[in-house]
N, C-alpha and C positions, 0 to 999 in steps of 0.2 A: 663539280663543284671548283669553287675558282679559291686562288694561291693564299686569299685573305681569310677566309674561311676556315684553312688549315691553320693558320695565326690566331683564332679563337679558338677552336679546341683546342689545341696545344695550352693556349693558354689558359684557358678555366679549367684543361687535365695539370696543369702545376700549382694553379691555386687551388685543387682541392687536396694533392699529395702534399699541400702547405700546410693547411691546416690536419689533415692527419698526423705529419710530425709533429705539431703543436698540439694538438692532444697525445698522443704517444708523450709527448717529453712532460707533460702535464699528466699526465700517469704513472711515470716513471717518478718523479720528486716525487710525489705521493704517495709512493710502495709500501715506504715506513712509517707514515701517522700514527699515530695511533688514538682512540677514541676510549672514552670509559660507558659508551653503550653502543646498541649498534645501530642506532638509526642515526645516528651523528659522523658515521663511519664513512672517511671515502669512498665511493664508487669511483672503479675504471669506466669510463668512457670511452667511446665510437663511435665515430663518422657515418653519416647513411648517404650515399650516394644514387644516384640517378640518371641517366642518359638523357637528354635534350636533343630532341628531334625538332630539324623544320617545320613549316606551317606546311609543306604537304607530306612532311611521311617520308623523305627519301632518303635522309643519312645523316645523323649521330649530327647535332651541332655540339656538343660540347658535354659537359659535368657539371651536376647542380649538385650540390648538396644542402639534405631533403632535413637536415637538422640533426644534432650528436645524441644519444641515445646513453645511460647508464646501461651497465652490466646487470643483470639479473642473479647472477652467481651468489653463492653467500659469503656471507663476511669471512675471514679469521678470526676465532676463538681462542684466547691463549689465556692460562693459568699463572700469571705473576701477581701473588699477594702484596710482594715488595717496590713493583710499581708506583710513584704519583698517582700514575692516571687509573689505577685497577679500580672496579666498580665494590661495592659491598663485598661479595660477593667472591674477591681477588681476581678478575677475570679480565683482562683489555679486550678491544678488539681491533684488528687489523683490515688493510683494507683489500675485495678481490682481485687487489692488480697481480695479474703476473712475470712476473721478470722474463719468459722468455719470449711470451707471448707477444709483450711492448716491442722487446728486439728484433723479432722475427716480422712486425709490424713497421718497425724503425726500418730497416734492412729494403723492405718491400714498398715502404712508400720512397724512403730515397733513390730506387732504381723505377720508378715511374717517373720520379716527379724530371731525374735525369734522362728519361725515353722521350717526355713531352721535350725537355731543354733541344736535346738533338733533333725532332722533329721542326723545330720553330729554328734553328740553324740550318737544314738541311731546306728549307722553304724560302728562309734567305739567299741563300746561296741560288736558286731557280730563280729567284726575282731578277738578282745581277745577272748572273748566267743569260737571261732575257734580255734583258737592258741591254748586253755589251751585242747582240743578234744585227743589229744596226748600226750597229761602225764597219 
């Protein structure tokens, strides 16, 4: 594996974690949005990743985003007859976003991004040291 492959792998990991952070931010931003029916309420979203392998299948060559899926967890139903968005029965519907899970996702994605950044930095240092060997 060449050092250039390491940069490709770290770069794809950073891109994947940036998408994960954006998805988490979207979930947190919509965590308290309200709807008058369960079909229109925001549902938590999560990215799905997979490893990309080299043509020979020897070692991983990065991370691929397969898509973003919506959570199938039930939405929250709350009785608030005075709310302007309440339906005829007095209920409002809130997203199935768990603030605790989203905060944990945010911390995990941030640390994974930082780790991939450190890998790229270390690879750069190895390049520089290799180039200085000929001096």
